[in-house]
Each structure stands twice: as C-alpha cells, then as structure tokens.
C-alpha positions, 0 to 999 in steps of 0.5 A: 500500500502506498504511504500517505503524508498529512500536513496540517493542524492539531487542535484540542476541541473544547465542545459544548452542546446547546439547544440552539446557537446563541445570538449576538450578545446572548448567553446560553446554558449548555449541557455536555462539555468535552475535550476531544482531539481534533484539528483538520490535519489530525482528523484526516490523519486519524481517519486515513489510519483507522481506515487502513492507510499507512499514515505519517503526519507533519505538524506542531503541538505546544508543550502543554497538556493538550499537546501531550494528549494530541500526540498520545491519540495519534500514536494510539491510532497508529499515525507515525508522529516522528515528524510532529514537533513540540513547540514552546507555547500553547497547542491549537484549540477549537471552541465548538458549539453544537446545537440540537440539529447537529449543526456546529459553529467553530472558532479556532485559536491556532497556537502551535499550528501557526508556527509551522514554517517552510524550514520545518517542511524541509526538516521533514522532507523525508516524510514527503519523499516516502509517501505517494500522497500528500494531504493538506488543509488550511489551518497552518500558515498559507506560505507554508502550505504553498511551499509544501505543495511546491515541494510535493509536486517537485517530488512527484507526489499526488496532492490533495488540498481540503480548502478549509477553513476557506480563504482566497488562494493564489494561483501559485497554490492552486496550480500544485493541487491534483485533487481539491475537496471543497464544500459549496461555500469553500468553492464559492470563496475560491472561485468567486462564483456565487453558487446556487445550482449545479451549473454554478458548481460546474462554472466554479470548478472550471475556473479552478481547473483552468488555474491548474487543479486536475480534479475536484470533489465538491461535497454537498452535505446530505445531498451527496458529492460531485466529481469534476475534471476537464472532461467529466462530471459525476454525482454520488448520492449520500447515505442517509443516517440519523445525524447527531454531530457534523464535526469532522464529517468533511475531514473523515471524507477527505481522509477516506478518499486518500486511503481509497485512492492510495489503494488504486480504487477508481474515483467512483469507488473512492467517493462511495467509500468516503460517502459511507465514512462521512455518513457514519461519522455524523452518527457520533459526537465529536471530532476524532471520537466520531471517526469510524474504523474499517470494522465499524464501516463493514458492520454498519447497515446503510 
C-alpha cells in the first residue's frame, strides 16, 4: 500500500452542546462539555489510519497538556508522529458549539499550528519523499502550505488540498493541487462564483481547473458529492443516517478518499467509500471520537 503524508493542524476541541446557537450578545446554558482531539490535519490523519492507510503526519503541538494528549491519540491510532514537533507555547484549540440539529459553529485559536514554517517542511522532507500522497488543509500558515505543495509536486507526489477553513488562494497554490475537496461555500470563496445550482458548481470548478487543479470533489452535505475534471462530471448520492454531530464529517471524507485512492480504487469507488465514512461519522459526537474504523464501516447497515 502506498504511504500517505498529512500536513496540517492539531487542535484540542473544547465542545459544548446547546439547544440552539446563541445570538449576538446572548448567553446560553449548555449541557455536555468535552475535550476531544481534533484539528483538520489530525482528523484526516486519524481517519486515513483507522481506515487502513499507512499514515505519517507533519505538524506542531505546544508543550502543554493538550499537546501531550494530541500526540498520545495519534500514536494510539497508529499515525507515525516522528515528524510532529513540540513547540514552546500553547497547542491549537477549537471552541465548538453544537446545537440540537447537529449543526456546529467553530472558532479556532491556532497556537502551535501557526508556527509551522517552510524550514520545518524541509526538516521533514523525508516524510514527503516516502509517501505517494500528500494531504493538506488550511489551518497552518498559507506560505507554508504553498511551499509544501511546491515541494510535493517537485517530488512527484499526488496532492490533495481540503480548502478549509476557506480563504482566497493564489494561483501559485492552486496550480500544485491534483485533487481539491471543497464544500459549496469553500468553492464559492475560491472561485468567486456565487453558487446556487449545479451549473454554478460546474462554472466554479472550471475556473479552478483552468488555474491548474486536475480534479475536484465538491461535497454537498446530505445531498451527496460531485466529481469534476476537464472532461467529466459525476454525482454520488449520500447515505442517509440519523445525524447527531457534523464535526469532522468533511475531514473523515477527505481522509477516506486518500486511503481509497492510495489503494488504486477508481474515483467512483473512492467517493462511495468516503460517502459511507462521512455518513457514519455524523452518527457520533465529536471530532476524532466520531471517526469510524474499517470494522465499524463493514458492520454498519446503510
């Protein structure tokens, strides 16, 4: 099996449940509170590993209790942590509010994640060299992301960018992305196209393809997902489940895609696999606590 390198964030998620999202200036009494390992990079690495991938991670945690816990969880999930560095100062933290409809609102304090530099990528270059696929998100500095993508393509690696949290990206970043995995909102921000229908998605995707992206998989929440390249468009329906928390659904989807593609599965097979993983993820609470493994997947009746 081909190896996967995930470059990205590690956060401790501080999660509180509420009846409804608070309005501006409003204070609500929440119910459950939990500390759950997360961060888009960590989530995708854990998802890929639990689903059978051979995964290493490049990232940073702080020299605090959260950092210790985040590293411990990665190791428990068989993610290679050789290239996760401990930085002076706090680890990344995400403040997550989840309402009764399983929707969430998230504020991230990056902490050590924003101390990941181009020099750190050079120090960890062996992790990229030894992998066939490199997976990146946008919770680390943009200059570092740009550099990591450049080095990955120089080394002939297949690159996956999950553009979240969404920001406008330069063409120098986009041109080094083989597979882009945005949701509708993220695609709208990246392309500048207001998305209201499938034709808008196609128009926005074509803009990204003209900039150098080879393939896109646009996630559409409960509706499913849409694959696009310069010649093809293919829709994949989602699997219906009783959702309790959407946290990490997109991360588990991207992690699952990376595993399926590393096993030389077709795009259709990879999307179906990832759709099942994303659906199963939302049936549980939290980030890494909700990410399924292969046993969960094989024994769930969709």
